[in-house]
C-alpha positions in Angstrom: 0.0 0.0 0.0 1.3 3.5 -0.9 0.3 6.9 0.4 0.7 8.4 -3.1 -0.4 6.7 -6.3 2.8 7.8 -8.0 6.3 9.0 -7.0 6.1 12.6 -6.0 8.5 15.3 -7.3 8.6 17.9 -4.5 11.7 20.1 -4.6 12.5 19.8 -0.9 16.0 21.2 -1.0 14.9 24.4 -2.8 13.0 25.5 0.4 15.4 24.2 3.0 16.4 27.6 4.3 12.7 28.4 5.1 12.6 25.2 7.2 15.9 26.1 8.8 14.3 29.3 10.0 11.2 27.6 11.3 13.3 25.0 13.2 15.6 27.6 14.6 12.7 29.6 15.9 11.1 26.5 17.5 14.4 25.3 19.0 15.2 28.8 20.5 11.6 29.1 21.8 11.7 25.6 23.3 15.0 26.2 25.1 13.8 29.6 26.4 10.6 28.0 27.7 12.5 25.2 29.4 15.0 27.7 30.9 12.5 30.4 32.1 9.2 28.6 32.6 10.7 25.2 33.4 9.2 21.7 33.2 6.3 20.5 35.5 8.3 17.7 37.0 6.4 14.8 38.3 6.7 13.1 41.6 9.1 10.7 40.0 11.7 13.5 40.0 10.7 16.0 42.7 9.6 13.5 45.4 6.3 13.9 47.2 3.0 12.1 47.8 0.3 11.3 45.3 -3.2 10.3 46.5 -5.7 9.1 44.0 -9.4 9.0 44.9 -12.7 8.3 43.0 -16.3 9.5 43.5 -19.7 8.2 42.4 -20.3 11.5 40.6 -18.0 14.2 39.3 -17.1 16.3 42.3 -16.5 20.1 42.4 -12.7 20.4 42.3 -12.9 24.0 43.8 -14.8 22.6 46.8 -12.2 19.9 47.3 -9.4 22.5 47.1 -11.2 24.7 49.6 -11.8 21.7 52.0 -8.1 20.8 51.8 -7.1 24.5 52.5 -9.5 24.7 55.4 -8.1 21.5 56.9 -4.5 23.0 56.7 -3.2 20.8 53.9 -0.8 23.2 52.3 0.4 23.3 48.7 -1.9 20.6 47.5 -2.5 20.2 43.7 -5.9 18.8 42.9 -6.7 17.7 39.4 -9.0 15.3 37.6 -7.3 12.3 35.8 -8.7 9.5 33.7 -12.3 10.7 34.1 -14.1 13.6 35.9 -14.9 11.2 38.8 -11.2 10.4 39.5 -9.3 13.0 41.5 -5.5 13.1 42.1 -3.9 15.1 44.9 -0.2 15.9 44.7 1.5 17.0 47.9 5.1 18.1 48.5 7.4 15.6 50.3 7.0 15.4 54.1 9.6 13.3 55.9 7.5 13.0 59.0 4.3 11.7 57.3 3.5 8.2 56.3 1.7 7.5 53.1 -1.1 5.5 54.6 -1.8 8.3 57.1 -1.8 11.0 54.4 -4.1 8.9 52.2 -6.5 8.4 55.1 -6.5 12.1 56.0 -7.2 13.2 52.4 -10.0 10.6 52.1 -11.5 11.9 55.4 -11.5 15.5 54.1 -13.0 14.6 50.7 -15.7 12.4 52.4 -16.8 15.6 54.3 -17.5 17.1 50.8 -18.9 13.9 49.2 -19.5 10.8 51.2 -19.0 8.6 48.1 -15.3 9.3 48.1 -13.0 6.2 47.9 -9.3 5.9 48.2 -7.7 4.3 45.2 -3.9 4.5 45.9 -1.2 6.4 47.8 2.3 6.8 46.3 5.3 8.2 48.2 8.6 9.2 46.6 11.4 10.6 48.6 13.2 13.8 47.3 16.5 12.0 47.2 15.1 9.2 45.1 13.4 11.7 42.8 16.6 13.5 42.2 18.5 10.3 41.6 15.8 9.2 39.0 16.1 12.6 37.3 19.9 12.3 37.0 19.7 8.7 35.7 17.1 9.8 33.1 19.3 12.6 31.9 22.3 10.2 31.6 20.1 7.7 29.7 19.4 10.5 27.1 23.0 11.5 26.9 24.2 7.9 26.5 21.6 7.3 23.8 22.7 10.3 21.8 26.4 9.4 22.2 25.8 5.8 20.9 23.7 7.1 18.0 26.5 9.5 17.1 29.0 6.6 17.0 26.6 4.5 15.0 26.0 7.1 12.2 29.7 8.0 12.1 30.5 4.4 11.4 27.7 3.9 8.9 27.8 7.1 6.9 30.3 9.8 5.6 31.0 12.6 8.1 28.7 15.0 6.3 25.7 12.7 6.3 26.5 11.7 9.9 26.5 15.4 10.9 23.0 15.8 9.4 21.7 12.7 11.1 23.1 13.8 14.5 21.7 17.3 14.3 18.3 16.0 13.2 18.3 13.6 16.2 19.0 16.5 18.6 16.3 18.5 16.9 13.4 16.2 17.9 13.7 15.9 21.7 14.1 19.7 21.9 10.7 20.0 20.3 9.2 17.5 22.8 10.8 19.4 25.8 9.3 22.7 24.4 5.9 21.1 24.2 6.1 20.0 27.9 7.3 23.4 28.9 4.5 25.3 27.2 1.7 22.9 28.1 3.0 22.3 31.7 2.0 18.7 31.3 3.6 16.5 33.9 7.1 15.5 32.9 8.1 12.1 34.4 9.9 8.9 33.7 7.3 7.9 31.1 8.0 11.1 29.2 11.7 10.3 29.1 11.0 6.8 27.8 8.9 8.4 25.1 11.7 10.7 24.1 14.1 7.8 23.8 11.6 6.0 21.6 11.2 9.1 19.4 15.0 9.4 19.0 15.2 5.8 17.7 12.1 6.2 15.5 13.4 9.4 13.9 16.8 7.9 13.3 15.3 5.0 11.5 13.6 7.3 8.9 16.8 9.3 8.4 18.8 6.0 7.8 16.3 4.9 5.2 16.5 8.3 3.4 20.3 8.3 3.5 20.6 4.7 2.2 18.4 5.7 -0.7 20.6 8.8 -1.3 23.7 6.6 -1.5 22.0 4.2 -3.9 20.7 7.0 -6.2 24.1 8.7 -6.2 25.6 5.6 -7.7 22.9 5.0 -10.3 22.3 8.7 -11.3 25.8 10.3 -11.4 24.8 13.0 -13.9 22.3 14.5 -11.4 23.4 17.2 -8.9 23.6 16.1 -5.3 20.5 18.3 -4.5 18.5 16.5 -7.2 19.7 13.1 -5.8 18.5 14.1 -2.4 15.2 15.3 -3.6 14.6 12.1 -5.6 15.6 9.9 -2.7 13.2 11.7 -0.3 10.4 11.6 -2.8 10.9 7.9 -3.4 10.7 7.1 0.4 8.1 9.7 1.2 5.0 7.5 0.6 6.4 4.8 2.9 7.4 7.3 5.5 4.0 8.9 5.7 2.1 5.6 5.7 4.3 4.3 8.6 3.9 7.5 10.6 0.1 7.8 10.1 -0.5 4.2 11.2 1.7 4.7 14.3 -0.1 8.0 15.0 -3.5 6.2 15.0 -2.3 4.0 17.8 -0.6 6.8 19.8 -3.5 9.2 19.5 -5.8 6.4 20.7 -3.5 6.0 23.7 -3.6 9.8 24.3 -7.4 10.0 24.1 -8.3 6.7 25.9 -5.2 5.8 27.9 -6.0 7.9 30.9 -3.7 10.2 32.9 -1.1 7.6 33.5 -0.2 7.3 29.8 -1.0 10.9 28.8 2.6 12.3 29.1 4.0 9.2 27.3 1.5 9.4 24.4 1.7 13.2 24.1 5.5 13.0 23.8 5.2 10.3 21.1 2.7 12.4 19.1 4.9 15.5 19.1 8.0 13.4 18.5 6.6 11.4 15.6 5.5 14.6 13.9 8.9 16.3 14.6 10.8 13.2 13.5 9.0 13.0 10.2 9.6 16.7 9.5 13.3 16.5 10.4 14.0 13.4 8.3 12.5 15.1 5.3 13.6 18.7 5.6 16.5 18.8 8.1 19.0 15.9 8.0 19.8 15.7 4.3 19.6 19.4 3.9 22.2 20.0 6.6 24.5 17.4 4.9 24.0 19.3 1.6 24.9 22.6 3.1 28.0 21.0 4.8 29.3 20.5 1.2 28.1 16.9 0.5 29.2 15.8 -3.0 28.3 12.7 -5.1 32.0 11.6 -4.8 31.5 11.4 -1.0 28.8 8.9 -1.4 30.8 6.7 -3.7 33.6 6.1 -1.3 31.7 3.6 0.7 30.2 0.3 -0.3 26.6 0.9 -1.2 23.6 -1.1 -0.1 21.6 -2.9 -2.8 18.2 -1.4 -3.6 16.4 -4.5 -2.6 18.1 -4.4 0.8 17.0 -0.8 1.3 13.4 -1.7 0.4 13.5 -4.4 3.0 14.3 -1.9 5.8 11.5 -1.2 8.3 
């Protein structure tokens, strides 16, 4: 099955500087938002107590907040999750409090507002554990990027490898910017989604670059920009079909997966869109502006066309 009935002929490289400008604006904006607004770190990273409750009917969240404030529960964040009948309370860490005691107290306060309140779960994460998880998550991202850099440097010429590396860096910054602007909870599931996005985006870039190398060998009279345009157009239908099918699943998770999977699925949606965009407009375009020539692509042993078509 193909997304387009025939091979397209879009001149992607002719407009690459427009997309450079768009990417630069989004990257600068994302980094500024992360630096000045920050991420809404989840309990996984900050430490604290999360109490989840449910009600027979959707409660008035403002009444619940007022009841907590009146009872002296300071800095409580009350929000609906999953459905309007499910309420989550996030509290800052308290070294002197036990999870069961906090859960029972919150339930007692909510029962005074609505007797149908039931306690679902209580989760306690210490601040030291949260900081350790944050550091390990950051190191996981760094290690992934380093290993990817080694892989693409071994597989492609330095100019193609530079384009792939910059495109891979491009996508997680987009995701971080989304979390900063939306203030959606950023936790371990969001980091796992970013890692998945990096691998998924790199796969598309590798497919395009392999086709570029194959076309450079069979169409030596074309300019390198024409070779890149033809290669992207030849893989475009498969790229879009793969991404659309994946997005159907991820959007379903976002809509029906509940609060637990919301950050994970939202990060995947943004990352898949950004990864598709970067594999088409950024990775090969950067290699072209770094001075990529047809001769550079003929220095290495080329993959056979049937092998490229067999790639996922």
